[in-house]
C-alpha positions, 0 to 999 in steps of 0.5 A: 507399115508407116512410110518412115523407117521401122526397125525389124528383126531380119532373116536372110535367106537363100531364096526370094520371099514374095508378098502373098507367098508362104514360108515354112522355116525350121529355126535351130541356130541360136541367134534366130531362136533368140529372134523367134523368142522376141517376135513371138513374145511381141510383134509376130513378124520379121523381114526376109531378104535374099542372100547375095553371097554366103550362107544362111548359117553362121553369118558373114553373108552379103545381103540384098536390100529389097525384101518382104515382111514375113507374118508368123501364122503358126509355130511350134517349139520343141523341147530343145528350143528349136522352132518350126514356123509357118509364115506368110509374106505381106508387104515389100520393104526396102532396107534403109540401114543394116544394124549390128547383128547382135543378138540377131540381124536387124535393120531399119526398113521402109515400106516399098509399095508398087507404083500405080498403073493405069487400068487400061494399061493393065488390061492390055498387059494381063492377057500377054502374061496369061499367054506366057503362063499358058504356053510354059505350062503347056510345054511342061506338060508336053515334055512330061507326057513324052517322058512318061512322067506325071508332073503337078502343074502350078495353079493358074493365077486368078484373073480377078486379082489386083495387078499387084496380087496377080503378078506376085502370085505368078512370080511365086508359082511359075518355074523361073530362076531365083534371079528372075524371081528377085528381079520381079521383087524389085520391079517398080510396078505390076506392069514392069513386073509382068514384062519381066515375068513374060521374058523369064517364062519365054526363056524357060519355054525356049529351054524346054523346047530345046530339050524336046528336039 
């Protein structure tokens, strides 16, 4: 996306989409069916932001100004006109201006790339993040074993990824709160994001260990 503002159709959701994450959607509300008609007939992408207050259906919601572009990868349309859409998050965006919701939510947005980080700083930070991931997964596995349940653990992120890709993938795969996921989305750079994730996973681990007492 260019550095200047671009107008995009927008889809406010009750969960945070992150770059690289997948997003399946079932579209049945008339305004979003119109939006999908527009996207599929032209540029197959739209912006996704988190709803701060309110509902996904019916309008009247309060929306955050940080989001991600969702690229439409595949879709099916029913005879009744509803859509099943499979999307993937691409780049992070910042909403510069909300436009009138007619016939569907729209906004002028700008790309919001990560600030660069020094390679040496990332090499110091990454093992700390990997350690927090490993400790949380071990704790989940221990709790599941005690209760006799099988739990499918999240896949550990590939260490060969770039700092941005690594932190986005970690934020999307680990069992952290929606508030923590949104804070990760708005972090200015991968190291800041990694530190937020470390704190979030340590909190989650502490809560699980309390349950095991």
